N, C-alpha and C positions, 0 to 999 in steps of 0.2 A: 391333478384335478383341474379341469378347464373352468376358468372363471367366466361366468355369465350371469344374467339376471336371476335365472332359476337357482344357480349355485348360491348366490348371495342371499336370496330369500330363504333358502333352506338353512343357510348358516345363521341368519337372523333368528329363525325359529328355534334352532338348537341352542344358540347363545341365550336367547330369552328364557328358555326352560331352565338353564343352569343359573341364570340370574335370579329367577323366581325361587329356586331352591335355596339360594343364599339368603334372599330376602325373608323367606319363611322360617329360616333357622334362628332368627334373632327375635327376642321378645323385648322391645324397648321399655326400659324402666320408667321413662318419662310419662307413660300412660297412667301411672299410678297417681300423678300429681297434676294432670292437665285434663281439660275437657276438649273434645274435638268438635268443631263446628264447620259446616260447609261455607264456602265463600262464593258469591256469584258475580264478583266484579274486581276492580282494582284493589279495593280495601273493604274492610268491615268496620262500621261504626257501632260501638257498644254503648248503650245507656245504662251504666251500672247504677242501681239504687244504692245510695250511700248507707241506708239502713232500712230494714224492713220493720214496719210498725207491728205492734202486737194487738191482739183482740182485747176489747174492753167490754164491760157490761154496758149495754145500751140503755142509758138513762138520759132523758131529755133529747135534745137535737143531736144529729150526727156531728161528729167532730172531724173536719177535713184535715187530713194529715199533710203537713208540709214536708214532702219527701224530696230530698235533693237528688237530682239526676245529672250525671256528668257524661258528656260525650267523649268517648275514648276510641281513637282510630288505630287499627292495625292494618298496615299496608302489606300486601303480598309481595313476595320476592321470587325471583327465578333461581332454581338450583339445577346443576348439571354435573355429570361425570361422563367422561369420554375415554375410550381406549382405541388404540390403533393396532390393527392386525396386519402383520407383514404379508405382502402379496405372495412372497415365496412360500410362507407357511401354508397359505391356502392352496397354492399349486401343488405343494408336496404333501398335502393332507396331514400336516403336522400341527394339528389344532388342539391336541390334548394339553399342551402347555398353558393354554388360555383358560382352562377350567377353573383352577383356583383363583385366577384374577377376576373372572366373571362372577364367581360366588362371592368374592370379596366386594365386588361392585354392588351386589344385592344386599349384602350385610351393611355396607356403608349407607345405602339408601334407607334401609330400615332404621339405622341409628341416627339419621339426620335430625329427627325431632329431639333426641337426647342431647345432641350438641347445642341445639337452640335453647333448650330449657336450662342447660348448664350455664350458658351465657346470661340468661335472665337471672338465675340465682346469684351469679358472681357480680353482676352489675346492678342489682336491684337497689342498692343504696345510693346510686347516682342516676337512676332512670325514673322518670315521672310515671305515675299511675292515675287512676280515674279521679282521685280527690285532689289532684294538683300537687301532691307531695311525692317525694321519692317512695317507691314501693316499700322498701325497708327504710323506716325513718323513726325519729325520736319524738315527733310531734304531729301525728295525725289528729286532726280535730275531731272531737266527739260529734259536734254538730256544725253544719255549714251555716246555720242561722244564729246560733247562740254561742259566742266565744267564751262565755263565762263557764261553760261546761268543761273547759280544759282540753287537754290533748292526751293521746295514747301512744305508747311506744312498742314497736315490733322490731327494733334494731338496737343491738348492743355492740359497739365497735371495739370494746375492750373489756377485760375483767370478767368475761363470761366463758371460762373454760368449761368443757363438757364434764360436769360432775353431777352427782345425784342432787346436791343442793341446788345448783343452777338449773338443772332440768325441772325440778319441782317448781322453782320460782317462775321460770319462763312459761311453763305449762299453766300455772295459776294466772299469770298475767293475761295470757291469751283467752282463757276461759272467762276472764273478767271484762273482756272488751265490750264496750257499750255502743249502742246504735244511736240514731238521730233522736230517738225519744228518751235517751238516757237510761235505757233498759238493756240488760245483758243480751248480746247477740246469740248466745248459746253455742259459742265456738267450742268444739271438742277436738283437740289435737290428737292425731292418731298415727303420724308418720314422722320418724326421726331420721333425717337425711344427713349422712356423714361421709367424709373422705375415708379412704382405707385405713389411714393412721388412727382413726377414732372408732373403728368398727368394734373392736373388743370392748371398749368402754361403753359404747352404746348398748351392746348386748348385756353387759353386766347390769346396766341400769334398768333395762326393760325386760330382761329375760331371766335373770338370776333369782332364785327363790330366796336367797340370803343376801344381805348387804355385804358387798365385797370392798375391802379396804385396799385400794391400790393407789399409786401415785396420781393417777388420773381420775379416780372416782372416790373421793373422800366420803365416808358415810354422812348422811344428813341427820335423820331423826333416830339416832342411836348408834351404838358401837357396831363394828364389823361382826358379822355372824347373826345379827338379828334379822327377822323376816323383812324382806324387801316388798313393801306395799305398792311400789311403783311397777312391779312386774306385770306385764300384760297391758300396760297403758298405751303402748305404741308399738307399731312395727318398725323394724330397722331397715333402711335402704342404704347400702354401702355403694357409693358411686366412684368408680375409678377416675372419672374425668374431673373430680374435685380434688385430686391428690395434690395439686399445686397450692392449696390453702389448707395446710395440715391441721390447723387449730380452729377452723370455722365449721359450724354445724347449723342445721336448720330444723325447726319444728313446724310441721304443717298439719292442717286439718283438711282431709281429703274425703270425708264421709258424707258430703252433701252432693247434690247434683252439680252445683258449681264447684270449681276447683281453683287453687291459687293461680293457675296458668291456663292460657287458652292456646290451642293449636288449631289453626284454620287451614282448610285445604281448598285451594282453587282448582287445581288440576292434579290428578294422581300421577304417579310415575308411569312413564311409557318408554319401554326399551325399543330402540329402533336402529336400523342401518341408516347412516347419515348421507347416503347417496353415492353413486359411482362418479368417477371422472372429476372429482374435486381437484382444485389446484394443489391442495395439501397431499392428496393421494398420489397425484402424478409426480410430485417432487420427492416424496418420502417413500414411495412404494407401499403405502399403508392404506387400508380400508378402515374407515372410522365407524365404530358402533358406540352408542351411548344411551344414557337415560336422563330425562329432565322432568321437572315438575314445578308447580307454583304453589306457594303457600306462605305461611308465616307463623310465628309464635309471639305471644305478648302476655302482659300481666292481667290477672283476673282480680280477685278480691284480696286486698292487702291484709285484712284481718284474719285470713286463713293461713298466714305464714309469719314466721319470725326467724331472724338471722342473728347468730351470736358468734363473737370472736373472743378468743382467750386474751 
């Protein structure tokens, strides 16, 4: 095959099609726990309301709510993947070997948000969020204005193995989270996120009709074999990328418009031929093709998530 501009453009279109096939074959699990927002610049600044007030009976004058608003900035980053196609393979029309690589490129692009969210989950106990605390923390203030209202916990660094007892306790704690007005926020956890090592226990807790007595899931309100009243209270999301922390699990509330995490998109993925005659191409006899995009992921509302470690 003679290499010229027409050949390379046809190759780009063919490679792009294979890339898109790979991209479309993956359903990123991170979409279940994140909200996607467009980004029009270098970064997005979010004014999260620390608590939403509740309606009251209108008696007398209006009461102006003192709602705390914190600016939280998420800065976009650049992401890229590049492959080199050997000049001899183009000349010899030996391009079939690149098909799996290009499909893998598309799959990796689709999975990028998953990796970003994994990092947020893993590092949330050392990364700040909108209220100035770590996203997963032991002392989120109930009120930004009245410290006498105390603090709330969405992080347990030890002693919280995934058992029915602990699931019930953490779920109840989240449902009891209070807002600025010292009223319940109405949090309803509905997603149990676990590493592969805890998948079977998570399903026993949330899917089994009967309480199962295993080493990892000791019965809570009764002996093994009794009806499991927690069945159906949450979906289970088993995340392979969390396998490195085998005893850590997360309980999330994803049933509102806002989600625990934010994924912002500045520029969508664009597959391209990176140009002829580059110094790299001349030295290595390779033609470069790649994909790049801009965006970022960050923390949303802390009270929609909890992290627990055995």
